[in-house]
N, C-alpha and C positions, 0 to 999 in steps of 0.2 A: 830180382823179382820182388814184386810188391803185392801184398794182399789188398784186394779191392772189394768193397761191400756195395751191392747195388741190387735193384730189382730188374732182372732181364726178362723174366716171364711172370706175369701176374699170378699164375697158378702156383709157382714155386716160391713167391715172396722174396724176402731179403735173403741173398746168398753171398757167400764169400768166394772169391775167385782169385786165382793167380793172375797178375797183370804183368805183361812184359811187352816189349817192342823191339824192333830192330831197324837200323838205318840202311837204306838202299841207295844205290847210285846207278849210273848208266852201265849196261852190261859190257863185259869185255868180249873179245872175239870168240871165245869158247862158249859163253853163255848166250850171246845174242841170237844165234840160230834157233835156240829153244825158247828163249824168253826175251823178246826185243825191248821190253820196257825197263827192266831193272834187275839188279842182282844185289845180294847183301854185301855190305861193307865188311871187309876182313881186317882185323887188327892183328899184325903178325909178330909183334915183339912187345916187351915190357914197356919200352919207351912210348910206343903208340897207345897202349892201354892207359898209361899214366897221363899222357896228354889228353886223351879222350875224357878221362874222369875229372881232371883238375884244371885244364887250361881254359882261358876265355874262349868263347865261341869263335871268335875271329881266327884263333890258332887251331882249335880242335876241328873246325869244318874242313881244313885242308886234308884231313883223313878220309873225307867222303869222296873216295875215288875207287875206280874199279881195280880189282886185283889183276896184276899183270897176267897175261895168258900163259906164260911159262910156269906159273905157280899152280895151274890146274891140269888135270888129266881127264879126258873124256873117256869113259868106259863103255863098251858095248852093253846094251840093256841087260843081256843075260848075265853078265858079270856084276852089274850094279845091283841087281835084285837078289842074287844068291846069298 
């Protein structure tokens, strides 16, 4: 996370805000019925994290892929909110 300084609203003037982002990819079979455009990319092990942080883009971009559907569990809404 990075600190960013900017004027978002003139009334507030210069403010500091946390700046972050995340990489998305096409949704897998679990996510697509709920959000057909995208899902976050998940890095599942230390090697993937190291590649993402240090490798050239040509290598790191191979990590921009949907998580396989067997890695996710869809919960009924009443369980997800509890």
